[in-house]
C-alpha positions as CSV (number, residue, x, y, z in Angstrom):
1,X,10.1,17.6,-7.9
2,X,11.1,14.0,-7.3
3,X,10.4,11.1,-9.7
4,X,9.1,8.8,-6.9
5,X,7.0,9.6,-3.8
6,X,7.1,6.8,-1.3
7,X,4.4,6.8,1.3
8,X,4.8,4.7,4.5
9,X,2.2,4.5,7.3
10,X,3.9,3.8,10.6
11,X,2.5,2.4,13.8
12,X,4.7,0.8,16.4
13,X,7.1,-0.8,13.9
14,X,10.3,-0.5,16.0
15,X,11.6,-4.0,15.2
16,X,11.3,-3.5,11.4
17,X,11.3,0.2,10.4
18,X,15.0,0.7,10.1
19,X,15.6,-2.3,7.9
20,X,12.9,-1.0,5.5
21,X,14.3,2.5,5.5
22,X,17.7,1.3,4.6
23,X,16.4,-0.6,1.7
24,X,15.2,2.7,0.4
25,X,18.4,4.6,1.3
26,X,20.4,2.0,-0.6
27,X,18.6,2.4,-3.9
28,X,20.8,3.2,-6.9
29,X,18.1,5.7,-8.1
30,X,18.2,8.6,-5.7
31,X,15.3,10.6,-7.3
32,X,12.8,10.1,-4.6
33,X,11.1,11.7,-1.6
34,X,9.8,9.7,1.4
35,X,6.7,10.6,3.2
36,X,6.2,8.8,6.6
37,X,3.0,9.3,8.5
38,X,3.2,8.0,12.0
39,X,-0.1,7.0,13.6
40,X,0.5,7.9,17.2
41,X,3.2,5.2,17.9
42,X,4.1,4.6,21.5
43,X,7.3,2.7,20.8
44,X,10.7,3.8,19.6
45,X,10.0,3.8,15.9
46,X,9.7,7.5,15.5
47,X,13.0,8.1,17.2
48,X,14.6,5.7,14.7
49,X,13.0,7.6,11.8
50,X,14.2,11.0,13.2
51,X,17.8,9.8,13.0
52,X,17.5,10.0,9.2
53,X,15.2,13.0,8.6
54,X,18.2,15.4,8.2
55,X,20.2,13.0,6.1
56,X,17.7,12.0,3.5
57,X,14.6,13.6,1.7
58,X,12.0,12.6,4.3
59,X,8.9,14.3,5.4
60,X,7.7,13.0,8.7
61,X,4.1,13.6,9.9
62,X,3.5,12.8,13.5
63,X,-0.2,12.3,14.3
64,X,-1.2,13.0,18.0
65,X,-4.6,11.4,17.8
66,X,-4.6,7.8,16.4
67,X,-6.5,7.2,13.2
68,X,-6.4,3.5,13.4
69,X,-7.2,2.9,9.8
70,X,-4.6,2.4,7.0
71,X,-6.8,4.3,4.6
72,X,-6.8,7.5,6.7
73,X,-3.1,7.4,7.3
74,X,-2.2,6.9,3.7
75,X,-4.6,9.7,2.6
76,X,-2.7,12.1,4.8
77,X,0.5,11.1,3.1
78,X,-1.1,11.8,-0.3
79,X,-1.2,15.5,0.6
80,X,2.5,15.8,0.4
81,X,4.9,15.8,-2.5
82,X,2.0,15.7,-4.9
83,X,4.2,16.9,-7.8
84,X,6.1,13.6,-8.0
85,X,5.8,11.5,-11.2
86,X,4.9,8.2,-9.6
87,X,3.7,7.2,-6.1
88,X,4.8,4.0,-4.3
89,X,3.6,2.7,-1.1
90,X,5.4,0.7,1.5
91,X,4.4,-0.8,4.9
92,X,6.7,0.0,7.7
93,X,7.4,-3.7,8.5
94,X,8.4,-4.6,4.9
95,X,11.4,-3.8,2.6
96,X,12.5,-3.5,-1.0
97,X,13.9,-6.7,-2.7
98,X,17.1,-5.2,-4.0
99,X,19.0,-2.0,-4.6
100,X,17.8,-1.5,-8.1
101,X,14.1,-1.5,-7.6
102,X,13.5,2.2,-8.2
103,X,15.9,2.0,-11.2
104,X,13.9,-0.8,-12.8
105,X,10.5,0.8,-12.2
106,X,11.7,4.2,-13.6
107,X,13.0,2.6,-16.7
108,X,9.7,0.9,-17.3
109,X,7.8,4.2,-16.6
110,X,9.9,6.1,-19.0
111,X,9.5,3.4,-21.7
112,X,5.7,3.0,-21.3
113,X,4.4,6.1,-19.5
114,X,1.9,3.6,-18.0
115,X,-0.6,4.8,-15.4
116,X,0.1,1.7,-13.3
117,X,3.2,-0.5,-13.1
118,X,2.7,-3.8,-11.3
119,X,5.5,-4.8,-9.0
120,X,6.0,-8.6,-8.3
121,X,6.9,-9.4,-4.7
122,X,8.1,-12.0,-2.3
123,X,6.2,-13.4,0.7
124,X,8.9,-13.8,3.3
125,X,8.1,-16.2,6.2
126,X,11.7,-17.4,7.0
127,X,15.0,-17.5,5.2
128,X,14.1,-20.9,3.8
129,X,10.4,-20.2,3.2
130,X,10.0,-17.4,0.6
131,X,7.1,-17.5,-1.9
132,X,7.5,-15.6,-5.2
133,X,4.4,-13.8,-6.5
134,X,4.6,-12.7,-10.1
135,X,2.2,-10.0,-11.3
136,X,1.8,-9.7,-15.2
137,X,-1.3,-7.6,-15.7
138,X,-1.3,-5.5,-18.9
139,X,-4.8,-4.2,-18.9
140,X,-7.2,-2.3,-16.7
141,X,-9.6,-5.2,-16.7
142,X,-6.9,-7.7,-15.6
143,X,-6.0,-5.2,-12.7
144,X,-9.6,-5.3,-11.7
145,X,-9.8,-9.1,-11.3
146,X,-6.4,-9.6,-9.7
147,X,-6.5,-10.9,-6.1
148,X,-3.3,-9.0,-5.4
149,X,-4.5,-5.7,-4.3
150,X,-2.1,-4.2,-1.8
151,X,-1.0,-0.7,-2.6
152,X,2.6,-1.7,-2.5
153,X,2.0,-4.0,-5.5
154,X,2.0,-1.1,-7.9
155,X,3.7,2.1,-8.9
156,X,0.9,4.6,-9.7
157,X,1.3,7.8,-11.8
158,X,0.6,10.6,-9.3
159,X,-1.6,12.5,-11.7
160,X,-4.2,9.7,-11.6
161,X,-3.9,8.9,-7.9
162,X,-7.2,8.5,-6.1
163,X,-7.8,8.6,-2.3
164,X,-8.5,5.6,-0.1
165,X,-12.0,5.3,1.4
166,X,-11.9,6.7,4.9
167,X,-12.5,4.7,8.0
168,X,-12.8,1.4,6.1
169,X,-11.4,-2.1,6.6
170,X,-10.0,-3.8,3.4
171,X,-9.5,-0.4,2.0
172,X,-6.9,-1.7,-0.5
173,X,-9.7,-3.6,-2.4
174,X,-11.8,-0.4,-2.7
175,X,-8.7,1.6,-3.8
176,X,-7.8,-0.8,-6.5
177,X,-11.4,-0.8,-7.9
178,X,-11.5,3.0,-7.8
179,X,-8.1,3.2,-9.4
180,X,-9.4,1.1,-12.3
181,X,-12.0,3.7,-12.9
182,X,-9.5,6.4,-13.7
183,X,-6.4,4.7,-15.3
184,X,-6.0,3.8,-19.0
185,X,-2.8,1.9,-19.1
186,X,-1.3,-0.9,-17.0
187,X,2.0,-2.7,-17.4
188,X,4.4,-4.7,-15.2
189,X,8.1,-5.4,-14.6
190,X,9.5,-8.9,-14.4
191,X,11.8,-8.7,-11.4
192,X,10.7,-9.0,-7.8
193,X,10.5,-5.6,-6.2
194,X,9.1,-5.9,-2.7
195,X,9.3,-8.2,0.3
196,X,6.1,-8.7,2.3
197,X,7.2,-9.6,5.8
198,X,5.1,-12.5,7.1
199,X,7.4,-13.8,9.8
200,X,5.7,-15.3,12.9
201,X,7.1,-12.5,15.0
202,X,5.3,-10.0,12.8
203,X,1.6,-10.8,13.1
204,X,0.3,-7.3,13.6
205,X,-0.6,-4.5,11.2
206,X,1.3,-1.4,10.5
207,X,-1.7,0.8,11.4
208,X,-3.9,-1.3,13.6
209,X,-3.0,-2.6,17.0
210,X,-3.8,-6.2,17.7
211,X,-6.5,-6.3,20.4
212,X,-9.5,-8.4,21.5
213,X,-11.7,-7.2,18.7
214,X,-9.2,-8.1,16.0
215,X,-10.5,-11.7,15.7
216,X,-14.1,-10.5,15.6
217,X,-13.2,-8.3,12.6
218,X,-11.8,-11.3,10.8
219,X,-15.1,-13.1,10.5
220,X,-16.3,-10.4,8.2
221,X,-13.4,-11.2,5.8
222,X,-15.4,-13.9,4.1
223,X,-18.4,-11.7,3.5
224,X,-16.3,-9.0,2.0
225,X,-14.6,-11.3,-0.3
226,X,-17.9,-12.7,-1.5
227,X,-18.7,-9.2,-2.6
228,X,-15.3,-9.0,-4.4
229,X,-15.9,-12.3,-6.1
230,X,-19.2,-11.0,-7.4
231,X,-17.4,-8.0,-8.8
232,X,-14.6,-9.9,-10.6
233,X,-17.0,-12.4,-12.3
234,X,-19.3,-9.7,-13.5
235,X,-18.5,-8.2,-16.9
236,X,-16.2,-5.3,-16.4
237,X,-17.4,-1.7,-16.9
238,X,-16.5,1.5,-15.3
239,X,-19.9,2.3,-13.8
240,X,-20.1,-1.1,-12.1
241,X,-16.6,-0.7,-10.7
242,X,-17.4,2.6,-9.2
243,X,-20.7,1.4,-7.8
244,X,-19.0,-1.7,-6.3
245,X,-16.2,0.2,-4.7
246,X,-18.7,2.6,-3.1
247,X,-20.8,-0.4,-1.9
248,X,-17.8,-2.1,-0.4
249,X,-16.7,1.0,1.5
250,X,-20.2,1.6,2.8
251,X,-20.6,-2.1,3.9
252,X,-17.3,-2.1,5.7
253,X,-18.0,1.2,7.5
254,X,-21.5,0.1,8.5
255,X,-20.2,-3.2,9.8
256,X,-17.7,-1.4,12.0
257,X,-20.3,0.9,13.4
258,X,-22.9,-1.8,14.0
259,X,-20.5,-4.2,15.7
260,X,-18.6,-1.4,17.5
261,X,-15.4,-3.0,16.3
262,X,-13.2,0.1,17.0
């Protein structure tokens, strides 16, 4: 059993995947297992990953039929190494901020035994354009209202992990709301842990190919966030969070089907 399980969905991330992997391999804490789920990539990224499979604790799952949704790909990863203490997520075009990230998160986990540990991050646009994002939530309610919802912003105790809604856009919002329904304790660490790669040459998604329907999807972004705003300004309670997460998932799924976005 490893202390950390790191789940990475990969889709055609040849330019970035090796840099991100090396940021994991270089960690001072070696008590981890990496689960990579490749969503039918057609570039050289899988070949790059395979160079390291026999050298490090890596489980590589190669999907023959493309899922197309981050939620479905991550859910497959959740089926592996389920006896780990904590689960981390990483996108295949991002990387860890320094060599001691796992060490810092493990120390906080052993001190607090928190269900969720928030991990501050850096938005990287260029060497001279890096935006720090500090996360300091210390309660379930504060987690619910936070606008920073990406799975890689938190280390989650594996025993309380919930699945992502299947076949759903903006699945990270639904997942964070569902997570709030089952966790009891939230804490954070002060140091920056993660680098979100937003360079101009990296405009795609790790699980969705950019295509002609991508821009059409984006017009629903505002509608979805209006739902989210309604949620965060409503008095927090577990029943409401569960109902809102279900409504959000259904709305996104129905939108996709109605507009034939995929």
